[in-house]
ROPA-934304 format. One record per residue (C-alpha): residue number from 1; residue in three letters; x, y, z. Coordinates in Angstrom, 2 decimals. Layout:
N
rec resi = NUM, resn = ALA, X = X, Y = Y, Z = Z;
...
***
This chain:
328
rec resi = 1, resn = MET, X = 0.00, Y = 0.00, Z = 0.00;
rec resi = 2, resn = ARG, X = 1.71, Y = 3.17, Z = -1.23;
rec resi = 3, resn = ILE, X = 0.70, Y = 6.54, Z = 0.23;
rec resi = 4, resn = ALA, X = 0.84, Y = 9.94, Z = -1.47;
rec resi = 5, resn = VAL, X = 1.41, Y = 12.68, Z = 1.12;
rec resi = 6, resn = THR, X = 0.37, Y = 16.14, Z = -0.01;
rec resi = 7, resn = GLY, X = 0.97, Y = 19.37, Z = 1.88;
rec resi = 8, resn = SER, X = 3.61, Y = 21.85, Z = 2.92;
rec resi = 9, resn = ILE, X = 7.37, Y = 21.58, Z = 2.57;
rec resi = 10, resn = ALA, X = 9.19, Y = 24.18, Z = 4.65;
rec resi = 11, resn = THR, X = 12.34, Y = 25.23, Z = 6.46;
rec resi = 12, resn = ASP, X = 12.22, Y = 26.64, Z = 10.00;
rec resi = 13, resn = HIS, X = 14.72, Y = 29.27, Z = 11.16;
rec resi = 14, resn = LEU, X = 14.44, Y = 29.48, Z = 14.96;
rec resi = 15, resn = MET, X = 16.37, Y = 32.12, Z = 16.93;
rec resi = 16, resn = VAL, X = 16.63, Y = 32.99, Z = 20.61;
rec resi = 17, resn = PHE, X = 16.91, Y = 36.56, Z = 21.93;
rec resi = 18, resn = PRO, X = 18.50, Y = 36.69, Z = 25.43;
rec resi = 19, resn = GLY, X = 16.21, Y = 39.37, Z = 26.77;
rec resi = 20, resn = ARG, X = 12.60, Y = 40.54, Z = 26.86;
rec resi = 21, resn = PHE, X = 10.83, Y = 42.04, Z = 23.86;
rec resi = 22, resn = ALA, X = 8.62, Y = 44.05, Z = 26.22;
rec resi = 23, resn = GLU, X = 11.62, Y = 46.01, Z = 27.48;
rec resi = 24, resn = GLN, X = 12.40, Y = 47.19, Z = 23.95;
rec resi = 25, resn = LEU, X = 8.91, Y = 48.41, Z = 23.07;
rec resi = 26, resn = ILE, X = 7.95, Y = 52.01, Z = 23.76;
rec resi = 27, resn = LYS, X = 4.19, Y = 52.37, Z = 24.05;
rec resi = 28, resn = GLU, X = 4.08, Y = 55.89, Z = 22.62;
rec resi = 29, resn = GLU, X = 6.07, Y = 54.84, Z = 19.54;
rec resi = 30, resn = LEU, X = 4.32, Y = 51.60, Z = 18.53;
rec resi = 31, resn = GLU, X = 3.14, Y = 53.18, Z = 15.28;
rec resi = 32, resn = HIS, X = 6.78, Y = 53.68, Z = 14.27;
rec resi = 33, resn = VAL, X = 8.48, Y = 50.47, Z = 15.38;
rec resi = 34, resn = SER, X = 11.98, Y = 49.90, Z = 14.02;
rec resi = 35, resn = LEU, X = 13.79, Y = 47.28, Z = 16.06;
rec resi = 36, resn = SER, X = 16.52, Y = 44.71, Z = 15.57;
rec resi = 37, resn = PHE, X = 17.10, Y = 41.96, Z = 18.13;
rec resi = 38, resn = LEU, X = 20.55, Y = 40.40, Z = 18.40;
rec resi = 39, resn = ALA, X = 19.93, Y = 36.66, Z = 18.69;
rec resi = 40, resn = ASP, X = 22.50, Y = 34.39, Z = 20.29;
rec resi = 41, resn = ARG, X = 21.30, Y = 31.07, Z = 18.91;
rec resi = 42, resn = LEU, X = 20.01, Y = 29.88, Z = 15.53;
rec resi = 43, resn = GLU, X = 18.60, Y = 26.48, Z = 14.62;
rec resi = 44, resn = VAL, X = 17.68, Y = 25.66, Z = 11.03;
rec resi = 45, resn = ARG, X = 15.33, Y = 22.70, Z = 10.81;
rec resi = 46, resn = ARG, X = 13.65, Y = 20.82, Z = 8.04;
rec resi = 47, resn = GLY, X = 9.87, Y = 20.93, Z = 8.30;
rec resi = 48, resn = GLY, X = 6.50, Y = 21.17, Z = 6.61;
rec resi = 49, resn = VAL, X = 3.71, Y = 18.76, Z = 7.50;
rec resi = 50, resn = ALA, X = 3.88, Y = 16.73, Z = 4.29;
rec resi = 51, resn = ALA, X = 7.65, Y = 16.41, Z = 4.42;
rec resi = 52, resn = ASN, X = 7.54, Y = 15.39, Z = 8.10;
rec resi = 53, resn = ILE, X = 4.88, Y = 12.72, Z = 7.55;
rec resi = 54, resn = ALA, X = 6.59, Y = 11.41, Z = 4.43;
rec resi = 55, resn = PHE, X = 9.89, Y = 11.26, Z = 6.33;
rec resi = 56, resn = GLY, X = 8.27, Y = 9.11, Z = 9.01;
rec resi = 57, resn = LEU, X = 6.77, Y = 6.76, Z = 6.44;
rec resi = 58, resn = GLY, X = 10.12, Y = 6.58, Z = 4.66;
rec resi = 59, resn = GLN, X = 11.82, Y = 5.51, Z = 7.89;
rec resi = 60, resn = LEU, X = 9.35, Y = 2.63, Z = 7.99;
rec resi = 61, resn = ARG, X = 10.25, Y = 1.69, Z = 4.38;
rec resi = 62, resn = LEU, X = 6.84, Y = 2.44, Z = 2.92;
rec resi = 63, resn = ASP, X = 8.19, Y = 4.40, Z = -0.09;
rec resi = 64, resn = PRO, X = 5.84, Y = 7.39, Z = 0.28;
rec resi = 65, resn = ILE, X = 5.32, Y = 9.88, Z = -2.55;
rec resi = 66, resn = LEU, X = 5.79, Y = 13.47, Z = -1.40;
rec resi = 67, resn = VAL, X = 3.47, Y = 15.86, Z = -3.28;
rec resi = 68, resn = GLY, X = 4.07, Y = 19.54, Z = -2.68;
rec resi = 69, resn = ALA, X = 5.82, Y = 22.66, Z = -3.91;
rec resi = 70, resn = ALA, X = 9.38, Y = 23.60, Z = -2.97;
rec resi = 71, resn = GLY, X = 11.76, Y = 26.31, Z = -4.08;
rec resi = 72, resn = VAL, X = 15.03, Y = 26.87, Z = -5.84;
rec resi = 73, resn = ASP, X = 16.81, Y = 26.01, Z = -2.56;
rec resi = 74, resn = PHE, X = 15.30, Y = 22.51, Z = -2.32;
rec resi = 75, resn = ALA, X = 18.25, Y = 20.46, Z = -3.60;
rec resi = 76, resn = GLU, X = 19.85, Y = 19.67, Z = -0.23;
rec resi = 77, resn = TYR, X = 16.49, Y = 19.03, Z = 1.45;
rec resi = 78, resn = GLY, X = 15.44, Y = 16.76, Z = -1.41;
rec resi = 79, resn = THR, X = 18.65, Y = 14.75, Z = -1.11;
rec resi = 80, resn = TRP, X = 18.01, Y = 14.30, Z = 2.62;
rec resi = 81, resn = LEU, X = 14.45, Y = 13.07, Z = 2.04;
rec resi = 82, resn = ARG, X = 15.47, Y = 10.62, Z = -0.67;
rec resi = 83, resn = ALA, X = 18.20, Y = 9.25, Z = 1.59;
rec resi = 84, resn = ASN, X = 15.45, Y = 8.57, Z = 4.13;
rec resi = 85, resn = GLY, X = 13.16, Y = 6.65, Z = 1.80;
rec resi = 86, resn = VAL, X = 10.95, Y = 9.43, Z = 0.39;
rec resi = 87, resn = ASP, X = 10.07, Y = 9.59, Z = -3.32;
rec resi = 88, resn = THR, X = 10.43, Y = 13.29, Z = -4.23;
rec resi = 89, resn = SER, X = 9.80, Y = 12.89, Z = -7.96;
rec resi = 90, resn = ALA, X = 6.34, Y = 14.52, Z = -7.59;
rec resi = 91, resn = VAL, X = 7.64, Y = 17.63, Z = -5.82;
rec resi = 92, resn = ARG, X = 7.16, Y = 20.78, Z = -7.91;
rec resi = 93, resn = VAL, X = 10.34, Y = 22.85, Z = -7.71;
rec resi = 94, resn = SER, X = 9.80, Y = 26.53, Z = -8.43;
rec resi = 95, resn = GLU, X = 12.18, Y = 28.23, Z = -10.81;
rec resi = 96, resn = THR, X = 11.99, Y = 31.58, Z = -9.01;
rec resi = 97, resn = LEU, X = 10.67, Y = 31.22, Z = -5.45;
rec resi = 98, resn = HIS, X = 12.24, Y = 29.85, Z = -2.28;
rec resi = 99, resn = THR, X = 10.85, Y = 27.00, Z = -0.21;
rec resi = 100, resn = ALA, X = 8.30, Y = 28.13, Z = 2.38;
rec resi = 101, resn = ARG, X = 10.03, Y = 29.47, Z = 5.46;
rec resi = 102, resn = PHE, X = 9.12, Y = 30.08, Z = 9.08;
rec resi = 103, resn = VAL, X = 11.39, Y = 32.61, Z = 10.79;
rec resi = 104, resn = CYS, X = 10.82, Y = 32.98, Z = 14.52;
rec resi = 105, resn = THR, X = 12.60, Y = 34.73, Z = 17.39;
rec resi = 106, resn = THR, X = 11.78, Y = 33.76, Z = 20.99;
rec resi = 107, resn = ASP, X = 12.66, Y = 35.85, Z = 24.05;
rec resi = 108, resn = ASP, X = 13.34, Y = 34.86, Z = 27.65;
rec resi = 109, resn = ASP, X = 9.60, Y = 35.07, Z = 28.45;
rec resi = 110, resn = GLN, X = 8.81, Y = 32.64, Z = 25.61;
rec resi = 111, resn = ASN, X = 7.17, Y = 35.46, Z = 23.64;
rec resi = 112, resn = GLN, X = 7.67, Y = 35.10, Z = 19.91;
rec resi = 113, resn = ILE, X = 7.93, Y = 37.37, Z = 16.89;
rec resi = 114, resn = ALA, X = 7.61, Y = 35.38, Z = 13.70;
rec resi = 115, resn = THR, X = 7.13, Y = 35.66, Z = 9.97;
rec resi = 116, resn = PHE, X = 5.90, Y = 32.93, Z = 7.62;
rec resi = 117, resn = TYR, X = 6.95, Y = 33.16, Z = 3.99;
rec resi = 118, resn = ALA, X = 4.74, Y = 30.97, Z = 1.77;
rec resi = 119, resn = GLY, X = 7.13, Y = 31.18, Z = -1.17;
rec resi = 120, resn = ALA, X = 6.89, Y = 28.23, Z = -3.51;
rec resi = 121, resn = MET, X = 3.83, Y = 26.90, Z = -1.68;
rec resi = 122, resn = ALA, X = 1.86, Y = 29.39, Z = -3.80;
rec resi = 123, resn = GLU, X = 2.58, Y = 27.14, Z = -6.80;
rec resi = 124, resn = ALA, X = 1.05, Y = 24.04, Z = -5.17;
rec resi = 125, resn = PRO, X = -2.33, Y = 24.53, Z = -6.94;
rec resi = 126, resn = ARG, X = -0.53, Y = 23.85, Z = -10.23;
rec resi = 127, resn = ILE, X = 0.29, Y = 20.29, Z = -9.17;
rec resi = 128, resn = ASP, X = -1.76, Y = 17.66, Z = -11.03;
rec resi = 129, resn = LEU, X = -2.37, Y = 14.68, Z = -8.75;
rec resi = 130, resn = ALA, X = -3.96, Y = 12.69, Z = -11.58;
rec resi = 131, resn = GLY, X = -0.84, Y = 13.13, Z = -13.69;
rec resi = 132, resn = ILE, X = 1.35, Y = 12.02, Z = -10.80;
rec resi = 133, resn = ALA, X = -0.78, Y = 8.90, Z = -10.29;
rec resi = 134, resn = ALA, X = -0.50, Y = 8.06, Z = -13.98;
rec resi = 135, resn = ARG, X = 3.27, Y = 8.55, Z = -13.97;
rec resi = 136, resn = THR, X = 4.31, Y = 6.98, Z = -10.64;
rec resi = 137, resn = GLY, X = 1.49, Y = 4.50, Z = -10.08;
rec resi = 138, resn = ARG, X = -1.88, Y = 4.84, Z = -8.43;
rec resi = 139, resn = PRO, X = -1.47, Y = 5.35, Z = -4.66;
rec resi = 140, resn = ALA, X = -3.65, Y = 3.37, Z = -2.28;
rec resi = 141, resn = LEU, X = -4.26, Y = 6.47, Z = -0.14;
rec resi = 142, resn = VAL, X = -3.84, Y = 10.23, Z = -0.46;
rec resi = 143, resn = LEU, X = -3.23, Y = 12.28, Z = 2.68;
rec resi = 144, resn = VAL, X = -4.30, Y = 15.90, Z = 2.13;
rec resi = 145, resn = GLY, X = -2.32, Y = 17.98, Z = 4.61;
rec resi = 146, resn = ALA, X = -2.04, Y = 21.71, Z = 5.27;
rec resi = 147, resn = ASP, X = -1.03, Y = 23.51, Z = 2.10;
rec resi = 148, resn = ASP, X = -2.24, Y = 26.30, Z = -0.14;
rec resi = 149, resn = PRO, X = -6.04, Y = 25.97, Z = 0.30;
rec resi = 150, resn = GLU, X = -6.66, Y = 25.81, Z = -3.45;
rec resi = 151, resn = ALA, X = -4.20, Y = 22.93, Z = -3.72;
rec resi = 152, resn = MET, X = -5.87, Y = 21.09, Z = -0.83;
rec resi = 153, resn = LEU, X = -9.26, Y = 21.37, Z = -2.50;
rec resi = 154, resn = ARG, X = -7.89, Y = 20.28, Z = -5.87;
rec resi = 155, resn = HIS, X = -6.09, Y = 17.23, Z = -4.46;
rec resi = 156, resn = THR, X = -9.19, Y = 16.18, Z = -2.51;
rec resi = 157, resn = ALA, X = -11.45, Y = 16.48, Z = -5.55;
rec resi = 158, resn = THR, X = -8.98, Y = 14.60, Z = -7.76;
rec resi = 159, resn = ALA, X = -8.56, Y = 11.73, Z = -5.31;
rec resi = 160, resn = HIS, X = -12.33, Y = 11.33, Z = -4.96;
rec resi = 161, resn = ARG, X = -12.75, Y = 11.45, Z = -8.73;
rec resi = 162, resn = LEU, X = -10.12, Y = 8.72, Z = -9.15;
rec resi = 163, resn = GLY, X = -11.66, Y = 6.63, Z = -6.39;
rec resi = 164, resn = ILE, X = -8.57, Y = 6.88, Z = -4.16;
rec resi = 165, resn = PRO, X = -9.29, Y = 6.96, Z = -0.40;
rec resi = 166, resn = VAL, X = -8.50, Y = 10.28, Z = 1.30;
rec resi = 167, resn = ALA, X = -7.04, Y = 11.04, Z = 4.72;
rec resi = 168, resn = ALA, X = -8.10, Y = 14.63, Z = 5.50;
rec resi = 169, resn = ASP, X = -5.68, Y = 16.56, Z = 7.70;
rec resi = 170, resn = PRO, X = -6.51, Y = 20.28, Z = 7.33;
rec resi = 171, resn = SER, X = -4.87, Y = 21.27, Z = 10.68;
rec resi = 172, resn = GLN, X = -3.71, Y = 24.90, Z = 10.80;
rec resi = 173, resn = GLN, X = -5.38, Y = 25.82, Z = 7.53;
rec resi = 174, resn = LEU, X = -8.83, Y = 25.37, Z = 9.05;
rec resi = 175, resn = ALA, X = -8.79, Y = 28.99, Z = 10.16;
rec resi = 176, resn = ARG, X = -8.53, Y = 30.15, Z = 6.53;
rec resi = 177, resn = LEU, X = -11.34, Y = 28.01, Z = 5.14;
rec resi = 178, resn = ASP, X = -14.93, Y = 29.06, Z = 4.57;
rec resi = 179, resn = ARG, X = -17.85, Y = 26.69, Z = 5.15;
rec resi = 180, resn = ASP, X = -17.98, Y = 25.20, Z = 1.64;
rec resi = 181, resn = GLN, X = -14.22, Y = 24.66, Z = 1.53;
rec resi = 182, resn = ALA, X = -14.12, Y = 22.97, Z = 4.93;
rec resi = 183, resn = ARG, X = -16.96, Y = 20.67, Z = 3.93;
rec resi = 184, resn = GLN, X = -15.32, Y = 19.73, Z = 0.64;
rec resi = 185, resn = LEU, X = -12.07, Y = 18.80, Z = 2.37;
rec resi = 186, resn = VAL, X = -13.55, Y = 16.41, Z = 4.93;
rec resi = 187, resn = ASP, X = -16.69, Y = 15.02, Z = 3.29;
rec resi = 188, resn = GLY, X = -16.11, Y = 11.41, Z = 2.24;
rec resi = 189, resn = ALA, X = -12.69, Y = 11.07, Z = 3.87;
rec resi = 190, resn = ARG, X = -11.77, Y = 7.59, Z = 5.06;
rec resi = 191, resn = TRP, X = -9.65, Y = 9.13, Z = 7.83;
rec resi = 192, resn = LEU, X = -10.01, Y = 12.55, Z = 9.44;
rec resi = 193, resn = PHE, X = -7.19, Y = 13.91, Z = 11.62;
rec resi = 194, resn = THR, X = -7.59, Y = 16.81, Z = 14.06;
rec resi = 195, resn = ASN, X = -6.39, Y = 17.84, Z = 17.49;
rec resi = 196, resn = GLU, X = -8.91, Y = 18.80, Z = 20.18;
rec resi = 197, resn = TYR, X = -9.02, Y = 22.48, Z = 19.28;
rec resi = 198, resn = GLU, X = -9.28, Y = 21.74, Z = 15.57;
rec resi = 199, resn = ALA, X = -12.15, Y = 19.34, Z = 16.26;
rec resi = 200, resn = VAL, X = -14.20, Y = 22.19, Z = 17.75;
rec resi = 201, resn = LEU, X = -13.11, Y = 24.59, Z = 15.01;
rec resi = 202, resn = LEU, X = -14.10, Y = 22.06, Z = 12.35;
rec resi = 203, resn = THR, X = -17.68, Y = 21.85, Z = 13.62;
rec resi = 204, resn = GLU, X = -17.82, Y = 25.66, Z = 13.62;
rec resi = 205, resn = ARG, X = -16.37, Y = 25.94, Z = 10.11;
rec resi = 206, resn = THR, X = -18.51, Y = 23.23, Z = 8.52;
rec resi = 207, resn = GLY, X = -21.70, Y = 23.95, Z = 10.44;
rec resi = 208, resn = TRP, X = -21.97, Y = 20.18, Z = 11.00;
rec resi = 209, resn = THR, X = -22.31, Y = 18.54, Z = 14.40;
rec resi = 210, resn = LYS, X = -19.91, Y = 15.82, Z = 15.51;
rec resi = 211, resn = ASP, X = -22.53, Y = 13.23, Z = 14.61;
rec resi = 212, resn = ASP, X = -22.97, Y = 14.83, Z = 11.18;
rec resi = 213, resn = LEU, X = -19.22, Y = 14.61, Z = 10.59;
rec resi = 214, resn = LEU, X = -19.02, Y = 11.01, Z = 11.78;
rec resi = 215, resn = GLY, X = -21.71, Y = 10.16, Z = 9.27;
rec resi = 216, resn = ARG, X = -19.56, Y = 11.61, Z = 6.49;
rec resi = 217, resn = VAL, X = -16.13, Y = 10.13, Z = 7.31;
rec resi = 218, resn = GLY, X = -14.80, Y = 6.69, Z = 8.07;
rec resi = 219, resn = THR, X = -12.82, Y = 7.25, Z = 11.27;
rec resi = 220, resn = TRP, X = -12.18, Y = 10.55, Z = 13.05;
rec resi = 221, resn = ILE, X = -8.82, Y = 10.53, Z = 14.86;
rec resi = 222, resn = THR, X = -8.38, Y = 13.23, Z = 17.51;
rec resi = 223, resn = THR, X = -4.97, Y = 13.76, Z = 19.09;
rec resi = 224, resn = ARG, X = -5.05, Y = 15.04, Z = 22.68;
rec resi = 225, resn = GLY, X = -1.41, Y = 15.44, Z = 23.69;
rec resi = 226, resn = ASP, X = -0.51, Y = 13.49, Z = 26.83;
rec resi = 227, resn = ALA, X = -4.18, Y = 12.42, Z = 27.14;
rec resi = 228, resn = GLY, X = -3.71, Y = 10.14, Z = 24.13;
rec resi = 229, resn = ILE, X = -5.82, Y = 9.54, Z = 21.03;
rec resi = 230, resn = CYS, X = -9.54, Y = 9.16, Z = 20.38;
rec resi = 231, resn = LEU, X = -10.79, Y = 7.01, Z = 17.50;
rec resi = 232, resn = ALA, X = -14.44, Y = 7.73, Z = 16.68;
rec resi = 233, resn = ARG, X = -16.67, Y = 5.94, Z = 14.19;
rec resi = 234, resn = ALA, X = -20.37, Y = 6.32, Z = 13.51;
rec resi = 235, resn = GLY, X = -22.43, Y = 3.84, Z = 15.52;
rec resi = 236, resn = ALA, X = -19.46, Y = 2.57, Z = 17.56;
rec resi = 237, resn = PRO, X = -18.05, Y = 3.41, Z = 21.00;
rec resi = 238, resn = VAL, X = -15.14, Y = 5.84, Z = 21.03;
rec resi = 239, resn = SER, X = -11.77, Y = 4.11, Z = 21.48;
rec resi = 240, resn = VAL, X = -9.23, Y = 5.90, Z = 23.67;
rec resi = 241, resn = ILE, X = -5.57, Y = 5.01, Z = 23.13;
rec resi = 242, resn = PRO, X = -3.29, Y = 6.25, Z = 25.94;
rec resi = 243, resn = ALA, X = -0.23, Y = 8.27, Z = 25.03;
rec resi = 244, resn = VAL, X = 3.20, Y = 6.68, Z = 25.39;
rec resi = 245, resn = PRO, X = 4.88, Y = 8.50, Z = 28.33;
rec resi = 246, resn = ALA, X = 7.94, Y = 10.58, Z = 27.48;
rec resi = 247, resn = ASP, X = 11.11, Y = 10.46, Z = 29.58;
rec resi = 248, resn = ARG, X = 11.63, Y = 14.12, Z = 28.72;
rec resi = 249, resn = ILE, X = 10.18, Y = 16.62, Z = 26.27;
rec resi = 250, resn = ALA, X = 12.88, Y = 18.24, Z = 24.17;
rec resi = 251, resn = ASP, X = 10.68, Y = 19.78, Z = 21.46;
rec resi = 252, resn = PRO, X = 6.93, Y = 19.27, Z = 20.82;
rec resi = 253, resn = THR, X = 7.16, Y = 20.29, Z = 17.16;
rec resi = 254, resn = GLY, X = 6.37, Y = 17.45, Z = 14.76;
rec resi = 255, resn = ALA, X = 4.92, Y = 14.98, Z = 17.27;
rec resi = 256, resn = GLY, X = 1.52, Y = 15.07, Z = 15.58;
rec resi = 257, resn = ASP, X = 3.11, Y = 14.43, Z = 12.19;
rec resi = 258, resn = ALA, X = 5.00, Y = 11.47, Z = 13.64;
rec resi = 259, resn = PHE, X = 1.75, Y = 10.03, Z = 15.01;
rec resi = 260, resn = ARG, X = 0.23, Y = 10.25, Z = 11.53;
rec resi = 261, resn = SER, X = 3.23, Y = 8.43, Z = 10.06;
rec resi = 262, resn = GLY, X = 2.89, Y = 5.57, Z = 12.52;
rec resi = 263, resn = PHE, X = -0.88, Y = 5.35, Z = 12.20;
rec resi = 264, resn = LEU, X = -0.81, Y = 5.37, Z = 8.40;
rec resi = 265, resn = ALA, X = 1.97, Y = 2.78, Z = 8.40;
rec resi = 266, resn = GLY, X = -0.22, Y = 0.52, Z = 10.51;
rec resi = 267, resn = THR, X = -3.14, Y = 0.93, Z = 8.13;
rec resi = 268, resn = ALA, X = -0.82, Y = 0.18, Z = 5.18;
rec resi = 269, resn = TRP, X = 0.06, Y = -3.07, Z = 6.93;
rec resi = 270, resn = HIS, X = -3.67, Y = -3.77, Z = 7.44;
rec resi = 271, resn = TRP, X = -3.48, Y = -3.58, Z = 11.22;
rec resi = 272, resn = PRO, X = -6.53, Y = -2.90, Z = 13.39;
rec resi = 273, resn = GLN, X = -6.95, Y = 0.84, Z = 13.98;
rec resi = 274, resn = GLU, X = -6.16, Y = 0.61, Z = 17.68;
rec resi = 275, resn = GLN, X = -2.88, Y = -1.18, Z = 16.96;
rec resi = 276, resn = ALA, X = -1.96, Y = 1.40, Z = 14.32;
rec resi = 277, resn = ALA, X = -2.66, Y = 4.18, Z = 16.84;
rec resi = 278, resn = GLN, X = -0.35, Y = 2.51, Z = 19.38;
rec resi = 279, resn = LEU, X = 2.52, Y = 2.62, Z = 16.91;
rec resi = 280, resn = GLY, X = 1.65, Y = 6.24, Z = 16.10;
rec resi = 281, resn = CYS, X = 1.80, Y = 7.17, Z = 19.77;
rec resi = 282, resn = ALA, X = 5.20, Y = 5.49, Z = 20.17;
rec resi = 283, resn = LEU, X = 6.59, Y = 7.43, Z = 17.21;
rec resi = 284, resn = ALA, X = 5.13, Y = 10.69, Z = 18.51;
rec resi = 285, resn = THR, X = 6.94, Y = 10.26, Z = 21.83;
rec resi = 286, resn = THR, X = 10.20, Y = 9.47, Z = 20.05;
rec resi = 287, resn = VAL, X = 9.94, Y = 12.82, Z = 18.26;
rec resi = 288, resn = LEU, X = 8.95, Y = 14.61, Z = 21.48;
rec resi = 289, resn = GLU, X = 12.23, Y = 13.51, Z = 23.01;
rec resi = 290, resn = SER, X = 14.38, Y = 14.88, Z = 20.18;
rec resi = 291, resn = ILE, X = 15.00, Y = 18.38, Z = 18.83;
rec resi = 292, resn = GLY, X = 13.73, Y = 18.84, Z = 15.30;
rec resi = 293, resn = THR, X = 11.00, Y = 17.08, Z = 13.37;
rec resi = 294, resn = GLN, X = 13.31, Y = 14.88, Z = 11.29;
rec resi = 295, resn = GLU, X = 16.38, Y = 14.43, Z = 13.51;
rec resi = 296, resn = HIS, X = 15.37, Y = 11.30, Z = 15.43;
rec resi = 297, resn = LYS, X = 16.35, Y = 7.73, Z = 14.66;
rec resi = 298, resn = LEU, X = 13.92, Y = 4.85, Z = 15.01;
rec resi = 299, resn = VAL, X = 15.24, Y = 1.91, Z = 17.02;
rec resi = 300, resn = PRO, X = 12.92, Y = -1.14, Z = 16.88;
rec resi = 301, resn = SER, X = 13.88, Y = -2.43, Z = 20.32;
rec resi = 302, resn = ASP, X = 13.19, Y = 0.98, Z = 21.87;
rec resi = 303, resn = LEU, X = 9.80, Y = 1.32, Z = 20.17;
rec resi = 304, resn = ILE, X = 8.78, Y = -2.21, Z = 21.15;
rec resi = 305, resn = ALA, X = 9.84, Y = -1.60, Z = 24.76;
rec resi = 306, resn = ARG, X = 7.78, Y = 1.61, Z = 24.89;
rec resi = 307, resn = ILE, X = 4.75, Y = -0.22, Z = 23.50;
rec resi = 308, resn = ASP, X = 5.25, Y = -3.06, Z = 25.98;
rec resi = 309, resn = ARG, X = 5.36, Y = -0.67, Z = 28.95;
rec resi = 310, resn = THR, X = 2.31, Y = 1.28, Z = 27.82;
rec resi = 311, resn = TYR, X = 0.03, Y = -1.28, Z = 26.17;
rec resi = 312, resn = GLY, X = 1.32, Y = -4.63, Z = 27.42;
rec resi = 313, resn = SER, X = 3.31, Y = -7.57, Z = 26.11;
rec resi = 314, resn = THR, X = 0.53, Y = -8.82, Z = 23.82;
rec resi = 315, resn = ALA, X = 0.51, Y = -5.51, Z = 21.93;
rec resi = 316, resn = ALA, X = 4.31, Y = -5.49, Z = 21.75;
rec resi = 317, resn = ARG, X = 4.46, Y = -9.03, Z = 20.36;
rec resi = 318, resn = ALA, X = 1.86, Y = -8.20, Z = 17.72;
rec resi = 319, resn = ILE, X = 3.85, Y = -5.19, Z = 16.50;
rec resi = 320, resn = GLU, X = 7.39, Y = -6.58, Z = 16.83;
rec resi = 321, resn = PRO, X = 7.69, Y = -8.73, Z = 13.67;
rec resi = 322, resn = ARG, X = 6.62, Y = -6.02, Z = 11.25;
rec resi = 323, resn = LEU, X = 8.55, Y = -3.25, Z = 13.02;
rec resi = 324, resn = ALA, X = 11.76, Y = -5.25, Z = 13.18;
rec resi = 325, resn = GLY, X = 11.54, Y = -5.89, Z = 9.44;
rec resi = 326, resn = ALA, X = 10.62, Y = -2.34, Z = 8.50;
rec resi = 327, resn = VAL, X = 13.16, Y = -0.28, Z = 10.45;
rec resi = 328, resn = SER, X = 16.83, Y = -0.63, Z = 9.65;
***
């Protein structure tokens, strides 16, 4: 089962200012702000929801197809993804624009000043998913992640037209969608991913109740941080999968993407949904304990031990054969 992962490809530039922004702002001059903060630390990280999810699937040797728009600076990032098992042949590389970029400075009070540059992501609506399917082979599933809204709508419509199951993952783009757009993105999805806040926002955006939504999707997966995962299906009790406890939290960024990678890998291997969610939770905690969304290394024995401690030996034994064969 091959998965096409559509969505953003980005680079994060994260800086730290050893001071307080508030001390540099003069209330009477806020209409004429001209400030420069001398940062003492810079971290450049690979990111973007589609790239993160595809990276996770690549680590599990599922040969995912990354579908998104990147910029003239993508060569090194593309090499990294290919080295980690991601097919980048469907990435549109702009001839003039840079890859989307998030530039953020954080002060000692954890206040942030940030700028997001969409860059090449603006070209994502030009990507033809049908052409990619014809050229690289029909995927068994298309995940539609956060991207240019027009691209998200186009990919969703194309997948439905081709009869390819859709995993809807609108995440942070929900705030930009109107009612018709939100409905088009989730209606008919086999899988729907949200966090708790997005779940409430989705009902507001679509105008549908939770029961309405459950009647229009296969399974609604809601991530709840350290409270675990909820799996909801129409006419069935809600399944709650506990989170895998973290020894320490180094960086929360990318944990949700890692969960999606593990869950989708489990579905590709035809596991029960609860078992797939257990693997997703183990991967999410692995990312929580490392800095960066693509800097961790998967160790089968570590993942199996985490699953054993959280879900029991029966769950660990069920997952062990496939995981040991999938992760190098």
